[in-house]
TIVEXVO-843581 format. One record per atom (N, C-alpha, C): residue number from 0; residue in three letters; atom name; x, y, z. Coordinates in nm, 2 decimals. Example, Ala and Ser with C-alpha at 12.3 -4.5 7.8 and 13.67 -1.06 7.14 Angstrom:
<sites>
(0,Ala,N,(1.32,-0.57,0.78)) (0,Ala,CA,(1.23,-0.45,0.78)) (0,Ala,C,(1.32,-0.33,0.78)) (1,Ser,N,(1.28,-0.22,0.71)) (1,Ser,CA,(1.37,-0.11,0.71)) (1,Ser,C,(1.29,0.00,0.79)) 
</sites>
This chain:
<sites>
(0,Met,N,(13.76,-0.20,5.59)) (0,Met,CA,(13.75,-0.35,5.58)) (0,Met,C,(13.64,-0.40,5.65)) (1,Lys,N,(13.65,-0.38,5.80)) (1,Lys,CA,(13.56,-0.42,5.89)) (1,Lys,C,(13.42,-0.36,5.83)) (2,Lys,N,(13.42,-0.25,5.80)) (2,Lys,CA,(13.29,-0.21,5.78)) (2,Lys,C,(13.19,-0.26,5.65)) (3,Thr,N,(13.30,-0.30,5.58)) (3,Thr,CA,(13.25,-0.36,5.42)) (3,Thr,C,(13.19,-0.52,5.47)) (4,Ile,N,(13.28,-0.58,5.54)) (4,Ile,CA,(13.26,-0.72,5.59)) (4,Ile,C,(13.12,-0.72,5.66)) (5,Leu,N,(13.09,-0.62,5.78)) (5,Leu,CA,(13.00,-0.62,5.83)) (5,Leu,C,(12.86,-0.58,5.75)) (6,Ser,N,(12.88,-0.49,5.65)) (6,Ser,CA,(12.77,-0.47,5.54)) (6,Ser,C,(12.75,-0.58,5.46)) (7,Leu,N,(12.85,-0.66,5.42)) (7,Leu,CA,(12.81,-0.79,5.34)) (7,Leu,C,(12.71,-0.89,5.43)) (8,Ala,N,(12.78,-0.90,5.56)) (8,Ala,CA,(12.71,-0.99,5.64)) (8,Ala,C,(12.57,-0.96,5.67)) (9,Leu,N,(12.55,-0.84,5.69)) (9,Leu,CA,(12.40,-0.78,5.75)) (9,Leu,C,(12.31,-0.81,5.57)) (10,Thr,N,(12.39,-0.77,5.48)) (10,Thr,CA,(12.30,-0.77,5.34)) (10,Thr,C,(12.28,-0.94,5.33)) (11,Thr,N,(12.37,-1.03,5.37)) (11,Thr,CA,(12.35,-1.17,5.36)) (11,Thr,C,(12.22,-1.24,5.45)) (12,Val,N,(12.25,-1.18,5.56)) (12,Val,CA,(12.13,-1.23,5.67)) (12,Val,C,(11.99,-1.17,5.62)) (13,Phe,N,(11.98,-1.00,5.58)) (13,Phe,CA,(11.86,-0.98,5.57)) (13,Phe,C,(11.82,-1.02,5.41)) (14,Gly,N,(11.90,-1.08,5.34)) (14,Gly,CA,(11.87,-1.10,5.21)) (14,Gly,C,(11.83,-1.29,5.22)) (15,Leu,N,(11.86,-1.34,5.29)) (15,Leu,CA,(11.80,-1.48,5.33)) (15,Leu,C,(11.69,-1.50,5.40)) (16,Ser,N,(11.68,-1.40,5.49)) (16,Ser,CA,(11.53,-1.41,5.55)) (16,Ser,C,(11.43,-1.34,5.48)) (17,Ala,N,(11.47,-1.27,5.37)) (17,Ala,CA,(11.37,-1.19,5.26)) (17,Ala,C,(11.30,-1.33,5.20)) (18,Ile,N,(11.39,-1.41,5.16)) (18,Ile,CA,(11.40,-1.56,5.08)) (18,Ile,C,(11.32,-1.66,5.16)) (19,Ala,N,(11.38,-1.66,5.27)) (19,Ala,CA,(11.27,-1.78,5.35)) (19,Ala,C,(11.12,-1.71,5.40)) (20,Asn,N,(11.12,-1.57,5.43)) (20,Asn,CA,(10.97,-1.52,5.45)) (20,Asn,C,(10.94,-1.43,5.34)) (21,Pro,N,(10.88,-1.50,5.21)) (21,Pro,CA,(10.85,-1.43,5.11)) (21,Pro,C,(10.73,-1.33,5.13)) (22,Ile,N,(10.72,-1.20,5.08)) (22,Ile,CA,(10.61,-1.12,5.09)) (22,Ile,C,(10.49,-1.18,5.08)) (23,Asp,N,(10.37,-1.16,5.15)) (23,Asp,CA,(10.23,-1.20,5.12)) (23,Asp,C,(10.18,-1.15,4.97)) (24,Gly,N,(10.10,-1.22,4.93)) (24,Gly,CA,(10.07,-1.16,4.81)) (24,Gly,C,(9.97,-1.02,4.80)) (25,Glu,N,(9.93,-0.96,4.72)) (25,Glu,CA,(9.85,-0.83,4.70)) (25,Glu,C,(9.72,-0.88,4.75)) (26,Lys,N,(9.68,-0.78,4.86)) (26,Lys,CA,(9.55,-0.78,4.91)) (26,Lys,C,(9.46,-0.65,4.88)) (27,Lys,N,(9.36,-0.72,4.81)) (27,Lys,CA,(9.24,-0.61,4.75)) (27,Lys,C,(9.14,-0.61,4.85)) (28,Thr,N,(9.12,-0.47,4.91)) (28,Thr,CA,(9.03,-0.45,4.99)) (28,Thr,C,(8.90,-0.43,4.93)) (29,Val,N,(8.80,-0.49,5.01)) (29,Val,CA,(8.65,-0.50,4.95)) (29,Val,C,(8.63,-0.36,4.99)) (30,Lys,N,(8.53,-0.32,4.87)) (30,Lys,CA,(8.46,-0.18,4.88)) (30,Lys,C,(8.32,-0.23,4.96)) (31,Thr,N,(8.32,-0.19,5.10)) (31,Thr,CA,(8.18,-0.25,5.17)) (31,Thr,C,(8.06,-0.16,5.13)) (32,Asp,N,(8.09,-0.04,5.08)) (32,Asp,CA,(7.99,0.01,5.04)) (32,Asp,C,(7.89,-0.02,4.90)) (33,Lys,N,(7.97,-0.09,4.82)) (33,Lys,CA,(7.92,-0.15,4.71)) (33,Lys,C,(7.91,-0.29,4.69)) (34,Ser,N,(7.95,-0.37,4.81)) (34,Ser,CA,(7.94,-0.49,4.81)) (34,Ser,C,(7.80,-0.55,4.87)) (35,Thr,N,(7.74,-0.66,4.85)) (35,Thr,CA,(7.64,-0.70,4.90)) (35,Thr,C,(7.66,-0.85,4.98)) (36,Val,N,(7.57,-0.85,5.07)) (36,Val,CA,(7.57,-0.99,5.14)) (36,Val,C,(7.39,-1.03,5.15)) (37,Thr,N,(7.37,-1.10,5.09)) (37,Thr,CA,(7.20,-1.13,5.08)) (37,Thr,C,(7.18,-1.26,5.15)) (38,Trp,N,(7.10,-1.28,5.25)) (38,Trp,CA,(7.06,-1.41,5.35)) (38,Trp,C,(6.93,-1.42,5.29)) (39,Lys,N,(6.90,-1.56,5.27)) (39,Lys,CA,(6.77,-1.66,5.26)) (39,Lys,C,(6.76,-1.76,5.37)) (40,Ala,N,(6.64,-1.78,5.44)) (40,Ala,CA,(6.63,-1.86,5.54)) (40,Ala,C,(6.47,-1.91,5.50)) (41,Tyr,N,(6.47,-2.04,5.53)) (41,Tyr,CA,(6.37,-2.14,5.48)) (41,Tyr,C,(6.28,-2.18,5.61)) (42,Lys,N,(6.16,-2.20,5.61)) (42,Lys,CA,(6.08,-2.25,5.68)) (42,Lys,C,(5.97,-2.34,5.61)) (43,Val,N,(5.92,-2.42,5.69)) (43,Val,CA,(5.79,-2.51,5.59)) (43,Val,C,(5.68,-2.40,5.56)) (44,Gly,N,(5.67,-2.39,5.43)) (44,Gly,CA,(5.58,-2.31,5.36)) (44,Gly,C,(5.62,-2.17,5.32)) (45,Gly,N,(5.74,-2.15,5.34)) (45,Gly,CA,(5.79,-2.01,5.29)) (45,Gly,C,(5.94,-2.00,5.32)) (46,Ser,N,(5.97,-1.87,5.31)) (46,Ser,CA,(6.10,-1.83,5.33)) (46,Ser,C,(6.11,-1.69,5.37)) (47,His,N,(6.21,-1.63,5.42)) (47,His,CA,(6.25,-1.48,5.44)) (47,His,C,(6.38,-1.46,5.36)) (48,Thr,N,(6.37,-1.32,5.31)) (48,Thr,CA,(6.52,-1.27,5.26)) (48,Thr,C,(6.55,-1.16,5.32)) (49,Gly,N,(6.68,-1.10,5.33)) (49,Gly,CA,(6.73,-0.97,5.36)) (49,Gly,C,(6.85,-0.97,5.34)) (50,Thr,N,(6.92,-0.87,5.40)) (50,Thr,CA,(7.07,-0.81,5.39)) (50,Thr,C,(7.13,-0.79,5.54)) (51,Ile,N,(7.27,-0.81,5.52)) (51,Ile,CA,(7.34,-0.81,5.61)) (51,Ile,C,(7.47,-0.71,5.55)) (52,Asn,N,(7.51,-0.64,5.64)) (52,Asn,CA,(7.64,-0.51,5.59)) (52,Asn,C,(7.79,-0.60,5.63)) (53,Leu,N,(7.89,-0.57,5.52)) (53,Leu,CA,(8.04,-0.63,5.57)) (53,Leu,C,(8.06,-0.51,5.64)) (54,Lys,N,(8.17,-0.53,5.74)) (54,Lys,CA,(8.22,-0.42,5.80)) (54,Lys,C,(8.35,-0.41,5.75)) (55,Ser,N,(8.42,-0.49,5.72)) (55,Ser,CA,(8.54,-0.49,5.62)) (55,Ser,C,(8.57,-0.61,5.57)) (56,Gly,N,(8.68,-0.62,5.46)) (56,Gly,CA,(8.68,-0.75,5.38)) (56,Gly,C,(8.82,-0.73,5.30)) (57,Ala,N,(8.90,-0.81,5.25)) (57,Ala,CA,(8.97,-0.84,5.18)) (57,Ala,C,(9.02,-0.97,5.10)) (58,Leu,N,(9.02,-0.97,4.99)) (58,Leu,CA,(9.08,-1.09,4.93)) (58,Leu,C,(9.25,-1.08,4.90)) (59,Glu,N,(9.30,-1.19,4.89)) (59,Glu,CA,(9.46,-1.18,4.85)) (59,Glu,C,(9.47,-1.28,4.72)) (60,Phe,N,(9.58,-1.21,4.69)) (60,Phe,CA,(9.60,-1.29,4.53)) (60,Phe,C,(9.77,-1.31,4.53)) (61,Asp,N,(9.79,-1.36,4.44)) (61,Asp,CA,(9.94,-1.41,4.43)) (61,Asp,C,(9.92,-1.41,4.24)) (62,Gly,N,(9.95,-1.27,4.21)) (62,Gly,CA,(9.93,-1.23,4.06)) (62,Gly,C,(9.78,-1.24,4.02)) (63,Glu,N,(9.73,-1.33,3.98)) (63,Glu,CA,(9.58,-1.31,3.95)) (63,Glu,C,(9.53,-1.42,4.01)) (64,Lys,N,(9.58,-1.51,4.08)) (64,Lys,CA,(9.51,-1.61,4.15)) (64,Lys,C,(9.50,-1.59,4.30)) (65,Leu,N,(9.37,-1.64,4.34)) (65,Leu,CA,(9.31,-1.59,4.46)) (65,Leu,C,(9.37,-1.72,4.53)) (66,Val,N,(9.42,-1.65,4.67)) (66,Val,CA,(9.53,-1.75,4.74)) (66,Val,C,(9.45,-1.69,4.92)) (67,Gly,N,(9.36,-1.62,4.92)) (67,Gly,CA,(9.32,-1.59,5.07)) (67,Gly,C,(9.23,-1.49,5.08)) (68,Gly,N,(9.15,-1.47,5.21)) (68,Gly,CA,(9.05,-1.37,5.22)) (68,Gly,C,(9.02,-1.39,5.35)) (69,Glu,N,(8.96,-1.25,5.40)) (69,Glu,CA,(8.92,-1.27,5.53)) (69,Glu,C,(8.80,-1.15,5.57)) (70,Phe,N,(8.70,-1.16,5.62)) (70,Phe,CA,(8.60,-1.07,5.64)) (70,Phe,C,(8.53,-1.05,5.76)) (71,Ile,N,(8.52,-0.95,5.80)) (71,Ile,CA,(8.41,-0.90,5.94)) (71,Ile,C,(8.25,-0.85,5.89)) (72,Val,N,(8.17,-0.93,5.92)) (72,Val,CA,(8.03,-0.89,5.89)) (72,Val,C,(7.97,-0.83,6.04)) (73,Asp,N,(7.90,-0.74,6.01)) (73,Asp,CA,(7.85,-0.63,6.11)) (73,Asp,C,(7.72,-0.70,6.16)) (74,Met,N,(7.69,-0.78,6.25)) (74,Met,CA,(7.57,-0.85,6.27)) (74,Met,C,(7.46,-0.79,6.31)) (75,Thr,N,(7.48,-0.65,6.35)) (75,Thr,CA,(7.37,-0.56,6.42)) (75,Thr,C,(7.31,-0.48,6.27)) (76,Thr,N,(7.35,-0.52,6.20)) (76,Thr,CA,(7.27,-0.47,6.04)) (76,Thr,C,(7.19,-0.56,6.00)) (77,Ile,N,(7.15,-0.69,6.04)) (77,Ile,CA,(7.03,-0.77,6.00)) (77,Ile,C,(6.92,-0.73,5.96)) (78,Asn,N,(6.88,-0.71,5.82)) (78,Asn,CA,(6.78,-0.64,5.77)) (78,Asn,C,(6.69,-0.74,5.69)) (79,Thr,N,(6.55,-0.76,5.71)) (79,Thr,CA,(6.48,-0.84,5.66)) (79,Thr,C,(6.41,-0.73,5.54)) (80,Thr,N,(6.40,-0.81,5.38)) (80,Thr,CA,(6.37,-0.73,5.28)) (80,Thr,C,(6.25,-0.76,5.23)) (81,Asp,N,(6.21,-0.89,5.27)) (81,Asp,CA,(6.07,-0.92,5.22)) (81,Asp,C,(5.95,-0.89,5.29)) (82,Leu,N,(5.96,-0.82,5.41)) (82,Leu,CA,(5.85,-0.79,5.48)) (82,Leu,C,(5.86,-0.65,5.53)) (83,Gln,N,(5.74,-0.57,5.57)) (83,Gln,CA,(5.77,-0.41,5.60)) (83,Gln,C,(5.67,-0.41,5.73)) (84,Gly,N,(5.68,-0.30,5.77)) (84,Gly,CA,(5.62,-0.24,5.91)) (84,Gly,C,(5.66,-0.31,6.04)) (85,Asp,N,(5.56,-0.35,6.10)) (85,Asp,CA,(5.58,-0.44,6.24)) (85,Asp,C,(5.63,-0.56,6.22)) (86,Tyr,N,(5.58,-0.64,6.12)) (86,Tyr,CA,(5.61,-0.76,6.05)) (86,Tyr,C,(5.77,-0.77,6.06)) (87,Lys,N,(5.82,-0.68,5.98)) (87,Lys,CA,(5.98,-0.65,5.96)) (87,Lys,C,(6.06,-0.61,6.08)) (88,Asn,N,(5.98,-0.55,6.15)) (88,Asn,CA,(6.06,-0.49,6.29)) (88,Asn,C,(6.05,-0.62,6.38)) (89,Lys,N,(5.96,-0.67,6.40)) (89,Lys,CA,(5.97,-0.80,6.51)) (89,Lys,C,(6.05,-0.89,6.44)) (90,Leu,N,(6.06,-0.93,6.32)) (90,Leu,CA,(6.17,-1.05,6.24)) (90,Leu,C,(6.31,-0.96,6.27)) (91,Asp,N,(6.33,-0.86,6.25)) (91,Asp,CA,(6.47,-0.80,6.28)) (91,Asp,C,(6.51,-0.82,6.40)) (92,Gly,N,(6.43,-0.78,6.50)) (92,Gly,CA,(6.45,-0.78,6.62)) (92,Gly,C,(6.46,-0.91,6.70)) (93,His,N,(6.40,-1.02,6.65)) (93,His,CA,(6.41,-1.14,6.70)) (93,His,C,(6.53,-1.21,6.62)) (94,Leu,N,(6.57,-1.18,6.50)) (94,Leu,CA,(6.69,-1.25,6.44)) (94,Leu,C,(6.85,-1.19,6.54)) (95,Lys,N,(6.81,-1.04,6.60)) (95,Lys,CA,(6.92,-1.00,6.67)) (95,Lys,C,(6.91,-1.07,6.81)) (96,Ser,N,(6.81,-1.12,6.85)) (96,Ser,CA,(6.79,-1.14,6.97)) (96,Ser,C,(6.87,-1.28,7.03)) (97,Asp,N,(6.86,-1.33,7.16)) (97,Asp,CA,(6.93,-1.48,7.19)) (97,Asp,C,(6.87,-1.57,7.12)) (98,Asp,N,(6.74,-1.59,7.09)) (98,Asp,CA,(6.73,-1.68,6.99)) (98,Asp,C,(6.79,-1.71,6.86)) (99,Phe,N,(6.86,-1.63,6.83)) (99,Phe,CA,(6.90,-1.64,6.71)) (99,Phe,C,(7.07,-1.59,6.72)) (100,Phe,N,(7.11,-1.49,6.67)) (100,Phe,CA,(7.24,-1.43,6.66)) (100,Phe,C,(7.28,-1.35,6.77)) (101,Ser,N,(7.22,-1.33,6.88)) (101,Ser,CA,(7.27,-1.26,7.00)) (101,Ser,C,(7.38,-1.16,6.96)) (102,Thr,N,(7.31,-1.07,6.89)) (102,Thr,CA,(7.40,-0.95,6.84)) (102,Thr,C,(7.45,-0.85,6.92)) (103,Ala,N,(7.39,-0.83,7.06)) (103,Ala,CA,(7.45,-0.74,7.19)) (103,Ala,C,(7.56,-0.80,7.22)) (104,Ala,N,(7.57,-0.93,7.23)) (104,Ala,CA,(7.70,-0.99,7.28)) (104,Ala,C,(7.79,-1.05,7.18)) (105,Asn,N,(7.72,-1.06,7.04)) (105,Asn,CA,(7.82,-1.09,6.92)) (105,Asn,C,(7.80,-0.98,6.81)) (106,Pro,N,(7.83,-0.88,6.82)) (106,Pro,CA,(7.81,-0.80,6.70)) (106,Pro,C,(7.88,-0.81,6.57)) (107,Thr,N,(7.98,-0.89,6.59)) (107,Thr,CA,(8.04,-0.93,6.43)) (107,Thr,C,(8.08,-1.09,6.43)) (108,Ala,N,(8.08,-1.11,6.30)) (108,Ala,CA,(8.09,-1.27,6.24)) (108,Ala,C,(8.20,-1.24,6.17)) (109,Thr,N,(8.30,-1.33,6.16)) (109,Thr,CA,(8.41,-1.32,6.08)) (109,Thr,C,(8.42,-1.47,5.99)) (110,Leu,N,(8.48,-1.46,5.87)) (110,Leu,CA,(8.55,-1.57,5.79)) (110,Leu,C,(8.68,-1.55,5.75)) (111,Val,N,(8.76,-1.64,5.77)) (111,Val,CA,(8.89,-1.63,5.72)) (111,Val,C,(8.91,-1.77,5.66)) (112,Phe,N,(8.96,-1.73,5.52)) (112,Phe,CA,(8.98,-1.87,5.43)) (112,Phe,C,(9.11,-1.90,5.46)) (113,Thr,N,(9.10,-2.05,5.48)) (113,Thr,CA,(9.21,-2.13,5.54)) (113,Thr,C,(9.28,-2.21,5.42)) (114,Lys,N,(9.20,-2.25,5.31)) (114,Lys,CA,(9.25,-2.32,5.21)) (114,Lys,C,(9.18,-2.28,5.08)) (115,Val,N,(9.27,-2.27,4.97)) (115,Val,CA,(9.21,-2.20,4.83)) (115,Val,C,(9.26,-2.29,4.72)) (116,Glu,N,(9.18,-2.36,4.67)) (116,Glu,CA,(9.21,-2.45,4.55)) (116,Glu,C,(9.13,-2.39,4.41)) (117,Gln,N,(9.23,-2.35,4.30)) (117,Gln,CA,(9.18,-2.31,4.20)) (117,Gln,C,(9.13,-2.42,4.11)) (118,Asn,N,(8.99,-2.43,4.06)) (118,Asn,CA,(8.93,-2.56,4.00)) (118,Asn,C,(8.96,-2.51,3.85)) (119,Glu,N,(8.91,-2.38,3.80)) (119,Glu,CA,(8.90,-2.35,3.67)) (119,Glu,C,(8.96,-2.20,3.69)) (120,Asn,N,(8.98,-2.14,3.56)) (120,Asn,CA,(9.03,-2.03,3.55)) (120,Asn,C,(9.02,-1.91,3.67)) (121,Asn,N,(8.88,-1.89,3.68)) (121,Asn,CA,(8.83,-1.80,3.76)) (121,Asn,C,(8.74,-1.85,3.89)) (122,Leu,N,(8.75,-2.00,3.90)) (122,Leu,CA,(8.65,-2.07,3.99)) (122,Leu,C,(8.74,-2.12,4.11)) (123,Tyr,N,(8.70,-2.09,4.22)) (123,Tyr,CA,(8.80,-2.17,4.34)) (123,Tyr,C,(8.73,-2.24,4.43)) (124,Asp,N,(8.75,-2.34,4.48)) (124,Asp,CA,(8.71,-2.41,4.59)) (124,Asp,C,(8.76,-2.34,4.71)) (125,Val,N,(8.68,-2.31,4.82)) (125,Val,CA,(8.77,-2.24,4.93)) (125,Val,C,(8.69,-2.30,5.06)) (126,Thr,N,(8.78,-2.30,5.14)) (126,Thr,CA,(8.76,-2.36,5.26)) (126,Thr,C,(8.79,-2.27,5.37)) (127,Gly,N,(8.72,-2.22,5.48)) (127,Gly,CA,(8.75,-2.15,5.58)) (127,Gly,C,(8.68,-2.14,5.70)) (128,Asp,N,(8.73,-2.05,5.80)) (128,Asp,CA,(8.68,-2.06,5.93)) (128,Asp,C,(8.56,-1.94,5.95)) (129,Leu,N,(8.44,-2.01,5.97)) (129,Leu,CA,(8.31,-1.93,5.99)) (129,Leu,C,(8.30,-1.91,6.13)) (130,Thr,N,(8.30,-1.77,6.19)) (130,Thr,CA,(8.29,-1.74,6.34)) (130,Thr,C,(8.14,-1.67,6.34)) (131,Ile,N,(8.06,-1.74,6.41)) (131,Ile,CA,(7.92,-1.69,6.46)) (131,Ile,C,(7.91,-1.72,6.60)) (132,Lys,N,(7.83,-1.60,6.69)) (132,Lys,CA,(7.82,-1.62,6.81)) (132,Lys,C,(7.94,-1.68,6.90)) (133,Gly,N,(8.06,-1.66,6.85)) (133,Gly,CA,(8.19,-1.71,6.90)) (133,Gly,C,(8.22,-1.85,6.90)) (134,Ile,N,(8.16,-1.89,6.79)) (134,Ile,CA,(8.18,-2.05,6.75)) (134,Ile,C,(8.23,-2.05,6.62)) (135,Thr,N,(8.36,-2.13,6.61)) (135,Thr,CA,(8.42,-2.13,6.47)) (135,Thr,C,(8.41,-2.26,6.43)) (136,Lys,N,(8.35,-2.29,6.30)) (136,Lys,CA,(8.37,-2.40,6.22)) (136,Lys,C,(8.40,-2.40,6.08)) (137,Ser,N,(8.45,-2.50,6.06)) (137,Ser,CA,(8.48,-2.50,5.91)) (137,Ser,C,(8.37,-2.52,5.79)) (138,Ile,N,(8.41,-2.43,5.70)) (138,Ile,CA,(8.28,-2.43,5.59)) (138,Ile,C,(8.37,-2.44,5.44)) (139,Arg,N,(8.28,-2.49,5.37)) (139,Arg,CA,(8.32,-2.51,5.21)) (139,Arg,C,(8.26,-2.45,5.12)) (140,Phe,N,(8.31,-2.37,5.02)) (140,Phe,CA,(8.20,-2.28,4.93)) (140,Phe,C,(8.29,-2.25,4.79)) (141,Asp,N,(8.23,-2.21,4.70)) (141,Asp,CA,(8.28,-2.15,4.57)) (141,Asp,C,(8.33,-2.05,4.57)) (142,Val,N,(8.38,-1.98,4.51)) (142,Val,CA,(8.42,-1.82,4.49)) (142,Val,C,(8.45,-1.82,4.32)) (143,Ser,N,(8.41,-1.74,4.26)) (143,Ser,CA,(8.41,-1.71,4.14)) (143,Ser,C,(8.47,-1.54,4.12)) (144,Ile,N,(8.58,-1.51,4.04)) (144,Ile,CA,(8.64,-1.41,4.02)) (144,Ile,C,(8.64,-1.37,3.89)) (145,Asp,N,(8.57,-1.23,3.87)) (145,Asp,CA,(8.59,-1.18,3.73)) (145,Asp,C,(8.63,-1.02,3.75)) (146,Gly,N,(8.73,-1.02,3.74)) (146,Gly,CA,(8.80,-0.85,3.73)) (146,Gly,C,(8.82,-0.83,3.88)) (147,Asn,N,(8.75,-0.72,3.93)) (147,Asn,CA,(8.74,-0.66,4.04)) (147,Asn,C,(8.63,-0.72,4.11)) (148,Lys,N,(8.54,-0.82,4.07)) (148,Lys,CA,(8.41,-0.85,4.14)) (148,Lys,C,(8.47,-0.99,4.16)) (149,Ala,N,(8.39,-1.05,4.27)) (149,Ala,CA,(8.39,-1.17,4.32)) (149,Ala,C,(8.24,-1.24,4.37)) (150,Thr,N,(8.22,-1.34,4.37)) (150,Thr,CA,(8.06,-1.39,4.41)) (150,Thr,C,(8.09,-1.52,4.49)) (151,Ala,N,(7.99,-1.54,4.55)) (151,Ala,CA,(8.03,-1.67,4.65)) (151,Ala,C,(7.87,-1.69,4.68)) (152,Thr,N,(7.83,-1.82,4.71)) (152,Thr,CA,(7.71,-1.88,4.77)) (152,Thr,C,(7.78,-1.97,4.88)) (153,Leu,N,(7.71,-1.93,5.01)) (153,Leu,CA,(7.75,-2.04,5.11)) (153,Leu,C,(7.64,-2.10,5.17)) (154,Lys,N,(7.62,-2.20,5.22)) (154,Lys,CA,(7.51,-2.23,5.30)) (154,Lys,C,(7.55,-2.30,5.44)) (155,Val,N,(7.49,-2.24,5.54)) (155,Val,CA,(7.52,-2.22,5.66)) (155,Val,C,(7.45,-2.31,5.75)) (156,Asp,N,(7.50,-2.42,5.81)) (156,Asp,CA,(7.40,-2.49,5.92)) (156,Asp,C,(7.40,-2.39,6.04)) (157,Arg,N,(7.30,-2.36,6.05)) (157,Arg,CA,(7.27,-2.28,6.20)) (157,Arg,C,(7.29,-2.34,6.34)) (158,Ile,N,(7.28,-2.48,6.32)) (158,Ile,CA,(7.27,-2.56,6.45)) (158,Ile,C,(7.42,-2.56,6.49)) (159,Lys,N,(7.49,-2.56,6.39)) (159,Lys,CA,(7.66,-2.56,6.43)) (159,Lys,C,(7.70,-2.43,6.52)) (160,Tyr,N,(7.64,-2.34,6.49)) (160,Tyr,CA,(7.65,-2.21,6.57)) (160,Tyr,C,(7.54,-2.19,6.68)) (161,Asp,N,(7.49,-2.28,6.73)) (161,Asp,CA,(7.40,-2.28,6.85)) (161,Asp,C,(7.29,-2.19,6.81)) (162,Ile,N,(7.23,-2.18,6.70)) (162,Ile,CA,(7.12,-2.12,6.68)) (162,Ile,C,(7.01,-2.20,6.66)) (163,Lys,N,(6.94,-2.26,6.74)) (163,Lys,CA,(6.86,-2.37,6.75)) (163,Lys,C,(6.71,-2.35,6.76)) (164,Tyr,N,(6.66,-2.24,6.77)) (164,Tyr,CA,(6.51,-2.18,6.75)) (164,Tyr,C,(6.43,-2.23,6.67)) (165,Lys,N,(6.35,-2.31,6.73)) (165,Lys,CA,(6.24,-2.38,6.60)) (165,Lys,C,(6.30,-2.46,6.52)) (166,Ser,N,(6.43,-2.55,6.55)) (166,Ser,CA,(6.50,-2.63,6.48)) (166,Ser,C,(6.43,-2.77,6.50)) (167,Gly,N,(6.39,-2.85,6.40)) (167,Gly,CA,(6.35,-2.99,6.41)) (167,Gly,C,(6.18,-2.95,6.45)) (168,Ile,N,(6.12,-3.08,6.48)) (168,Ile,CA,(5.96,-3.07,6.48)) (168,Ile,C,(5.95,-3.04,6.65)) (169,Ile,N,(5.88,-2.91,6.66)) (169,Ile,CA,(5.85,-2.87,6.80)) (169,Ile,C,(5.70,-2.87,6.81)) (170,Gly,N,(5.64,-2.98,6.90)) (170,Gly,CA,(5.50,-2.98,6.92)) (170,Gly,C,(5.40,-2.97,6.78)) (171,Thr,N,(5.32,-2.89,6.77)) (171,Thr,CA,(5.21,-2.88,6.67)) (171,Thr,C,(5.27,-2.77,6.58)) (172,Ala,N,(5.36,-2.70,6.61)) (172,Ala,CA,(5.40,-2.56,6.55)) (172,Ala,C,(5.48,-2.60,6.41)) (173,Lys,N,(5.43,-2.72,6.33)) (173,Lys,CA,(5.50,-2.77,6.23)) (173,Lys,C,(5.52,-2.67,6.10)) (174,Asp,N,(5.40,-2.57,6.11)) (174,Asp,CA,(5.39,-2.47,6.01)) (174,Asp,C,(5.50,-2.34,6.04)) (175,Lys,N,(5.56,-2.35,6.14)) (175,Lys,CA,(5.65,-2.26,6.21)) (175,Lys,C,(5.80,-2.31,6.20)) (176,Leu,N,(5.80,-2.41,6.17)) (176,Leu,CA,(5.93,-2.50,6.15)) (176,Leu,C,(6.02,-2.42,6.07)) (177,Ile,N,(6.16,-2.40,6.11)) (177,Ile,CA,(6.26,-2.32,6.06)) (177,Ile,C,(6.38,-2.42,6.01)) (178,His,N,(6.40,-2.41,5.88)) (178,His,CA,(6.53,-2.51,5.85)) (178,His,C,(6.65,-2.48,5.91)) (179,Asp,N,(6.73,-2.59,5.90)) (179,Asp,CA,(6.85,-2.56,6.01)) (179,Asp,C,(6.96,-2.48,5.90)) (180,Asn,N,(6.95,-2.48,5.77)) (180,Asn,CA,(7.03,-2.42,5.68)) (180,Asn,C,(6.99,-2.30,5.62)) (181,Phe,N,(7.08,-2.21,5.62)) (181,Phe,CA,(7.03,-2.07,5.54)) (181,Phe,C,(7.14,-2.02,5.44)) (182,Asp,N,(7.11,-1.96,5.33)) (182,Asp,CA,(7.19,-1.95,5.23)) (182,Asp,C,(7.28,-1.78,5.22)) (183,Leu,N,(7.35,-1.75,5.21)) (183,Leu,CA,(7.43,-1.62,5.20)) (183,Leu,C,(7.47,-1.62,5.09)) (184,Val,N,(7.42,-1.52,5.01)) (184,Val,CA,(7.48,-1.50,4.87)) (184,Val,C,(7.57,-1.37,4.88)) (185,Val,N,(7.72,-1.37,4.84)) (185,Val,CA,(7.79,-1.25,4.83)) (185,Val,C,(7.84,-1.20,4.73)) (186,Asp,N,(7.82,-1.08,4.69)) (186,Asp,CA,(7.87,-1.02,4.58)) (186,Asp,C,(7.98,-0.89,4.63)) (187,Leu,N,(8.11,-0.95,4.60)) (187,Leu,CA,(8.17,-0.82,4.63)) (187,Leu,C,(8.25,-0.74,4.53)) (188,Gln,N,(8.27,-0.60,4.55)) (188,Gln,CA,(8.34,-0.52,4.47)) (188,Gln,C,(8.48,-0.48,4.54)) (189,Met,N,(8.58,-0.48,4.46)) (189,Met,CA,(8.71,-0.44,4.49)) (189,Met,C,(8.74,-0.34,4.46)) 
</sites>
């Protein structure tokens, strides 16, 4: 009898704690080898484009509805795709330097979704914490889900992350002026 009462008591306690703390939604791991992150940075009179690799990532779903996500980007993989040879190597090196992303001290950047609101069937308004160079700032962007694919475009203000190289008008170097915002176009495969 005591054994039965103890079993019932334990079942009730663990059953109630399961109701109070529901299991998280389904996490779908992103296939980093099939996903792409493309960047585009602008300057007076032109732009540069390139890629950067995801180290890891996952989107969280409640049924078919997107409810969360988190990603780690490998900042050491910054790659310029619109230049070749010495110009490419110089820009890649400069982007990794302390003038820009300080990849030796900050080899990764992260994005963690903090709020997800569904706008339409497959379109979501997402707010997340983006961390670059150890600095975390809130960012908003749209995410579109189509089966096992997700796409997003983020506009990042580099000044918020202490990337101030040639921001604003500096002396007579107006033709080398770099815009404060750069774009990230993300195509994810799960």
